[in-house]
C-alpha positions in Angstrom: -0.7 8.1 -18.5 1.0 11.1 -16.8 1.6 14.5 -18.2 4.2 17.1 -17.0 2.9 20.6 -16.6 5.5 23.3 -16.0 4.6 26.6 -14.4 4.4 28.5 -17.7 1.8 26.0 -19.0 -0.5 26.0 -15.9 -3.1 28.2 -17.5 -3.8 25.7 -20.2 -4.3 22.9 -17.6 -6.2 24.6 -14.8 -9.0 22.1 -14.5 -6.8 19.1 -13.8 -4.4 21.2 -11.6 -7.3 22.5 -9.5 -8.7 18.9 -9.1 -5.3 17.8 -7.8 -4.8 20.9 -5.6 -8.2 20.1 -3.9 -6.6 16.9 -2.5 -3.6 18.8 -1.3 -5.7 21.5 0.4 -7.7 18.9 2.3 -4.8 18.8 4.7 -4.0 22.3 6.0 -0.5 21.4 7.1 0.3 20.0 3.7 -1.3 23.0 2.0 0.9 25.4 4.1 4.0 23.4 3.1 3.4 24.2 -0.6 2.3 27.9 -0.3 2.8 29.0 -3.9 1.6 26.3 -6.4 1.8 28.9 -9.2 5.5 28.2 -9.3 5.1 24.4 -9.1 5.6 21.8 -11.7 2.8 19.1 -11.8 2.9 15.5 -12.9 -0.7 14.5 -13.2 -3.1 12.0 -14.6 -6.9 11.9 -14.9 -9.4 9.3 -15.9 -12.8 11.0 -15.8 -14.7 8.0 -16.8 -13.5 6.1 -13.7 -13.4 9.2 -11.5 -9.6 8.9 -10.9 -7.1 11.8 -10.7 -3.8 12.2 -9.0 -0.1 12.8 -9.4 2.5 15.1 -7.9 3.3 18.7 -7.1 7.0 19.6 -7.4 8.2 22.9 -6.0 11.6 24.3 -5.5 11.9 25.5 -1.9 14.6 26.9 0.4 16.7 24.3 2.1 15.8 25.8 5.5 12.1 25.0 5.0 12.8 21.2 5.2 12.4 19.1 8.3 15.5 19.4 10.5 16.5 15.7 10.1 16.2 16.0 6.3 18.3 19.2 6.4 20.9 17.4 8.5 21.0 14.4 6.1 21.3 16.7 3.1 23.9 19.1 4.5 26.6 17.6 2.3 24.5 17.8 -0.8 22.9 21.3 -0.4 23.8 24.5 1.3 21.7 26.6 3.7 20.9 29.2 1.0 20.2 26.7 -1.8 16.8 25.6 -3.1 15.8 21.9 -3.3 13.0 20.2 -5.1 10.2 19.2 -2.7 7.2 17.0 -3.7 3.7 16.1 -2.5 1.7 13.2 -4.0 -2.0 12.6 -4.1 -4.3 10.0 -5.6 -8.1 10.3 -5.5 -10.7 7.8 -6.6 -14.4 8.9 -6.7 -15.7 5.6 -7.9 -14.8 2.8 -5.6 -15.9 0.1 -8.0 -12.2 -0.4 -8.5 -11.8 -1.8 -5.0 -11.3 -5.3 -6.5 -8.5 -4.0 -8.5 -7.2 -1.4 -6.0 -3.8 -2.8 -5.3 -2.8 -3.6 -8.9 -4.1 -0.2 -10.0 -2.2 1.6 -7.2 1.0 -0.4 -7.9 0.9 0.7 -11.6 0.1 4.3 -10.6 2.9 4.7 -8.1 5.5 2.8 -10.2 4.6 4.9 -13.3 4.8 8.1 -11.2 8.2 7.1 -9.9 9.4 6.6 -13.5 8.2 10.1 -14.3 10.2 11.4 -11.3 13.3 9.7 -12.7 12.7 11.5 -16.1 12.1 14.8 -14.2 15.4 14.2 -12.3 17.3 13.7 -15.5 15.7 16.9 -17.0 16.6 19.0 -13.9 19.9 17.2 -13.2 18.9 16.1 -9.7 19.3 12.8 -8.0 16.7 13.1 -5.2 13.4 14.7 -4.2 12.5 15.9 -0.7 9.1 14.2 -0.2 6.4 15.6 2.1 3.4 13.3 2.2 0.3 12.5 4.2 0.6 9.2 6.1 -1.7 7.2 3.7 0.3 8.4 0.6 3.6 7.5 2.3 2.3 4.0 3.1 1.2 3.5 -0.5 4.4 4.7 -2.0 6.5 2.5 0.3 4.4 -0.7 0.5 2.7 -0.7 -2.9 5.0 1.4 -5.0 8.3 0.3 -3.5 9.8 3.7 -3.7 13.5 3.9 -2.7 13.6 6.3 0.2 17.1 6.8 1.6 16.1 8.9 4.6 12.7 8.7 6.3 11.0 10.7 9.1 7.7 8.8 9.6 4.5 10.6 10.4 4.5 9.4 14.1 8.1 10.9 14.4 7.3 14.3 13.0 5.6 17.1 14.8 3.4 18.0 11.8 2.1 14.4 11.4 3.4 14.2 7.8 6.1 12.0 6.3 9.3 13.6 5.4 11.9 11.8 3.3 14.5 11.8 0.7 13.6 9.8 -2.4 16.4 8.6 -4.6 16.0 9.3 -8.4 19.0 7.3 -9.4 18.9 3.8 -10.8 21.1 2.7 -7.9 19.5 4.3 -4.7 22.5 3.2 -2.7 24.6 5.9 -4.4 22.6 8.6 -2.6 22.7 6.7 0.6 26.4 6.2 0.3 27.0 9.9 -0.2 25.0 10.7 2.9 26.7 8.0 5.0 30.2 9.1 3.8 29.5 12.7 4.8 28.2 11.6 8.2 31.3 9.4 8.7 33.7 12.2 7.6 32.0 14.7 10.0 32.1 12.2 12.8 35.8 11.5 12.2 36.6 15.2 12.1 34.8 15.8 15.3 36.6 12.9 17.0 40.0 14.1 15.9 
């Protein structure tokens, strides 16, 4: 269903990448968050007969570009001068004849995409992605896809109106949560002493 397109192979897959980027560029704030898609990796799918395309844009970005709460949560796992993988997701349906099957289709889409993220994480040796999503996409990933976010800044809590979160790519999402919580506890204990 999904195909992984690395930066070096983008020229061969321009049509599907451009279709996907059109969805990202519909939101100027989201578009500005991913300024150089030429360096991005894409995980995309397309069903032209049914007018469906979607997937994810993954881009290494500087730690300092993250939302301040996400930076604070990751301070034990990444340093200020380090790059982390960021990600945006989009799903577009031109033909709404799928409305009767919308939820089952979306459930399959988001669960399969998450499985591709896990594969990508193993390939890149990472245990999390820093997600930046439009409110609708966030809702779909959480309610329909059941994605294991370990830290969340919901759209109504962020100044840019986007969702910012840390998505666990481990089979046991509590491992990432535990690392973050241990770091917070250690820092709090040191401050109290």
